[in-house]
C-alpha positions in Angstrom: -46.4 -20.4 0.5 -43.4 -22.4 1.5 -42.4 -23.2 -2.0 -42.8 -19.6 -3.1 -40.8 -18.5 -0.1 -38.1 -21.0 -0.8 -37.9 -20.0 -4.5 -37.6 -16.3 -3.5 -34.8 -17.1 -1.1 -32.9 -19.1 -3.7 -33.4 -16.4 -6.3 -32.1 -13.8 -3.9 -29.1 -15.9 -2.9 -28.3 -16.5 -6.6 -28.6 -12.8 -7.4 -26.5 -12.0 -4.3 -23.7 -14.4 -5.3 -23.8 -13.2 -8.9 -23.4 -9.5 -7.7 -20.6 -10.4 -5.3 -18.8 -12.4 -7.9 -19.0 -9.6 -10.4 -17.7 -7.1 -7.8 -14.9 -9.5 -6.9 -13.9 -9.8 -10.6 -14.0 -6.0 -11.0 -11.8 -5.7 -7.9 -9.3 -8.4 -9.0 -9.0 -7.4 -12.7 -6.7 -4.4 -12.3 -4.1 -6.6 -10.5 -4.7 -9.4 -13.0 -4.1 -6.9 -15.9 -0.9 -5.7 -14.4 0.3 -9.3 -13.9 -0.5 -10.1 -17.5 1.2 -6.9 -18.7 4.3 -7.7 -16.7 4.8 -10.9 -18.7 3.9 -9.3 -22.1 6.1 -7.5 -24.6 6.2 -3.7 -24.6 4.8 -3.7 -28.1 1.7 -5.6 -27.0 1.2 -3.3 -23.9 1.5 0.0 -25.9 -0.8 -1.3 -28.7 -3.5 -2.3 -26.1 -3.5 -6.0 -27.0 -3.2 -7.2 -23.4 -6.5 -8.0 -21.8 -6.6 -11.3 -19.7 -3.5 -13.2 -20.7 0.1 -12.2 -21.5 0.9 -11.5 -25.2 4.3 -12.4 -26.5 5.3 -13.9 -23.2 8.6 -12.8 -21.8 10.2 -12.1 -18.4 12.4 -9.2 -19.5 10.9 -6.7 -17.0 11.5 -9.0 -14.1 15.1 -9.7 -15.2 15.7 -6.0 -15.5 14.4 -5.4 -11.9 16.1 -8.4 -10.4 19.5 -8.0 -12.2 20.1 -5.0 -10.0 21.4 -6.4 -6.7 20.2 -3.4 -4.8 16.6 -4.6 -5.3 17.1 -7.6 -3.0 18.8 -5.4 -0.4 15.9 -3.0 -0.6 13.5 -5.9 -0.2 15.3 -7.0 2.9 15.2 -3.5 4.3 11.5 -3.4 3.7 10.9 -6.7 5.5 13.0 -5.3 8.5 11.0 -2.0 8.5 7.7 -3.9 8.3 8.3 -6.6 10.9 9.9 -4.3 13.5 7.5 -1.5 12.8 4.5 -3.7 13.2 5.8 -5.3 16.4 6.4 -1.8 17.9 3.0 -0.6 16.7 1.2 -3.5 18.2 3.1 -3.4 21.5 2.5 0.3 22.0 -1.1 0.1 20.9 -1.9 -2.7 23.3 -0.1 -1.1 26.2 -2.0 2.2 25.6 -5.4 0.8 24.8 -5.7 -1.7 27.7 -5.4 0.9 30.6 -7.5 3.4 28.7 -10.3 0.8 28.5 -10.5 0.7 32.3 -12.7 3.3 33.9 -10.7 3.1 37.1 -7.7 4.7 35.4 -7.0 8.1 37.0 -7.2 11.0 34.5 -8.7 8.8 31.8 -10.9 11.5 30.4 -8.1 14.0 30.1 -5.8 11.4 28.4 -8.5 10.5 25.9 -9.1 14.1 25.1 -5.4 14.7 24.6 -5.1 11.7 22.3 -8.2 12.8 20.3 -6.5 16.2 19.9 -3.7 14.5 17.9 -6.2 13.3 15.3 -7.3 16.9 14.6 -4.1 18.8 14.6 -0.6 17.8 13.3 2.7 19.6 13.4 3.4 19.5 9.7 6.3 18.1 7.6 8.9 20.9 8.2 8.8 20.7 12.1 8.9 16.9 11.9 11.9 17.0 9.7 13.7 19.5 11.9 12.9 17.3 15.0 14.2 14.1 13.3 17.4 15.9 12.2 18.0 17.4 15.6 17.6 14.0 17.2 20.2 12.7 14.8 17.9 10.1 13.3 18.5 10.8 9.6 19.4 7.5 7.8 18.1 5.6 10.8 15.0 3.5 10.7 14.0 5.0 14.0 13.2 8.1 12.1 10.3 6.0 10.6 9.3 4.0 13.6 9.3 6.6 16.4 6.9 9.2 14.8 4.5 6.4 13.9 4.5 4.2 17.0 0.7 4.5 17.5 -2.1 5.1 15.1 -4.8 7.0 17.1 -7.6 5.4 15.1 -6.3 1.9 15.7 -5.8 2.7 19.4 -9.5 3.6 19.7 -10.5 0.5 17.8 -8.5 -1.7 20.2 -9.7 0.2 23.2 -13.3 -0.4 22.1 -12.6 -4.1 21.7 -11.1 -4.3 25.2 -14.1 -2.5 26.7 -16.4 -5.1 25.1 -14.8 -7.9 27.0 -16.6 -9.0 30.2 -15.3 -7.2 33.3 -15.7 -10.4 35.3 -12.6 -11.8 33.5 -10.4 -9.2 35.1 -12.2 -9.4 38.5 -11.8 -13.2 38.7 -8.2 -13.1 37.7 -7.5 -10.3 40.3 -9.1 -12.4 43.0 -6.6 -15.2 42.1 -3.7 -12.8 42.6 -2.9 -11.8 39.0 -1.7 -8.3 38.4 -2.7 -6.2 35.3 0.3 -7.3 33.2 -0.4 -10.9 33.9 -4.1 -10.5 33.1 -3.2 -8.7 29.8 -0.6 -11.3 28.7 -2.3 -14.5 29.8 -6.0 -13.7 29.4 -6.8 -10.6 27.4 -4.4 -11.1 24.5 -5.4 -14.7 23.8 -9.0 -13.6 23.6 -8.1 -10.7 21.3 -6.6 -12.6 18.4 -9.2 -11.2 15.8 -8.4 -7.6 16.6 -4.7 -8.2 16.9 -4.7 -9.9 13.4 -6.7 -7.1 11.9 -4.6 -4.2 13.3 -1.4 -6.1 12.6 -2.4 -6.3 8.9 -3.3 -2.6 8.8 0.1 -1.7 10.3 2.1 -4.1 8.1 0.5 -2.9 4.9 1.3 0.7 5.9 4.9 -0.1 6.6 5.3 -2.2 3.4 4.0 0.6 1.3 5.9 3.4 3.1 7.5 5.8 0.6 7.4 9.4 1.5 8.9 9.2 4.9 11.7 7.0 3.6 12.3 9.5 0.9 12.6 12.3 3.5 14.7 10.6 6.1 16.7 7.8 4.5 19.2 9.2 2.0 21.7 6.3 2.0 21.0 4.0 -0.9 21.9 0.8 1.0 19.1 1.5 3.5 16.3 2.5 1.1 13.2 0.4 1.0 11.5 -1.5 -1.9 9.0 1.2 -2.9 11.7 3.9 -3.2 14.0 1.6 -5.1 11.3 0.6 -7.6 10.4 4.2 -8.2 14.1 5.0 -8.9 14.4 2.1 -11.3 11.3 3.2 -13.2 12.8 6.6 -13.6 16.1 5.1 -14.8 14.2 3.3 -17.6 12.5 6.5 -18.6 15.9 8.3 -18.7 17.6 5.4 -20.6 14.9 5.5 -23.3 15.3 9.3 -23.7 19.1 9.1 -23.9 19.1 6.1 -26.4 16.2 7.2 -28.6 16.9 6.8 -32.3 20.0 4.6 -32.0 20.5 0.8 -32.1 20.6 0.8 -28.3 17.2 2.5 -28.4 15.9 -0.4 -30.5 17.0 -2.9 -27.8 15.7 -0.7 -25.0 12.3 -0.6 -26.7 11.8 -4.1 -25.4 11.6 -2.5 -21.9 9.2 0.5 -21.8 8.2 2.0 -18.4 4.8 0.4 -18.7 6.3 -3.1 -18.5 8.7 -2.1 -15.7 5.7 -0.5 -13.7 3.6 -3.7 -14.2 6.4 -5.9 -12.9 7.1 -3.5 -10.0 3.4 -3.6 -9.0 3.4 -7.4 -9.0 6.6 -7.6 -7.0 5.4 -5.1 -4.4 1.9 -6.5 -3.9 2.5 -10.3 -4.0 4.1 -10.5 -0.5 1.1 -8.9 1.1 -1.2 -11.1 -0.9 0.7 -14.2 0.4 0.3 -13.0 4.1 -3.4 -12.1 3.9 -4.9 -15.6 3.7 -3.2 -16.6 7.0 -4.9 -13.7 8.7 -8.2 -13.6 6.9 -10.1 -15.8 9.4 -9.2 -13.4 12.3 -9.1 -10.3 10.1 -12.8 -10.2 9.1 -14.0 -11.0 12.6 -11.6 -8.4 14.1 -12.8 -5.6 11.8 -16.4 -6.3 12.6 -15.9 -6.5 16.3 -13.9 -3.3 16.4 -16.6 -1.5 14.5 -19.5 -2.3 16.7 -18.1 -2.3 20.2 -18.1 0.9 22.3 
């Protein structure tokens, strides 16, 4: 019986690893394909020759993107928006979630009901634009940060995590004379690294990929973010191909079709997040699981 049970367990484990490996490959392949396409010639891309490896290796798409000095400026703007936005998000989320996790908070039920209401009803794009314009925040990054200071869903996830911590921690610290801010800063936050890492990654990815709000509120070219700039450059390639079709210039432009530019843009925009994720993975997985089962 033991040998049969051991054989069944090994068979199940092998099948499980095989299935997970296949799913991982299926998930990774789209990005791998775009990376291979970004280093391939436009002829190979349009003819469908690219599969796993670059065909007719070249870096023309990256040169076209990086030759524009505005791309580096846009990348710096995106880093600024992402870092400051994530810090503001985490600070406000923690400061809101911690008191809401305490049953002794006066009016706690009404506050939770009010916050939940914001998940069901939103004001809409036009009222938001009028408000931002009235406040004089057009072409200011505060037009991006202020309306998105807190994600209600992330607030409830962090609140559930705080509620899952033993109440004895707060009580013992209070007996020693610590106030709520000291307890939060010196005890609660060090114990909350998993959920902090998970929500920080969620916020950071959202800011890094922000596009529509930037398109609405940031009209100055020197303050635009990476996603908007990449979109504009792809459109410029489309326009240049249409304007130069049939001429000698069109023959040279044929080396850079929109497909190649799009592939290079995807690689440039995704790679920074992929580089950050491994440093947060250990806390990220644990934080997501804890936030999903507590409360």
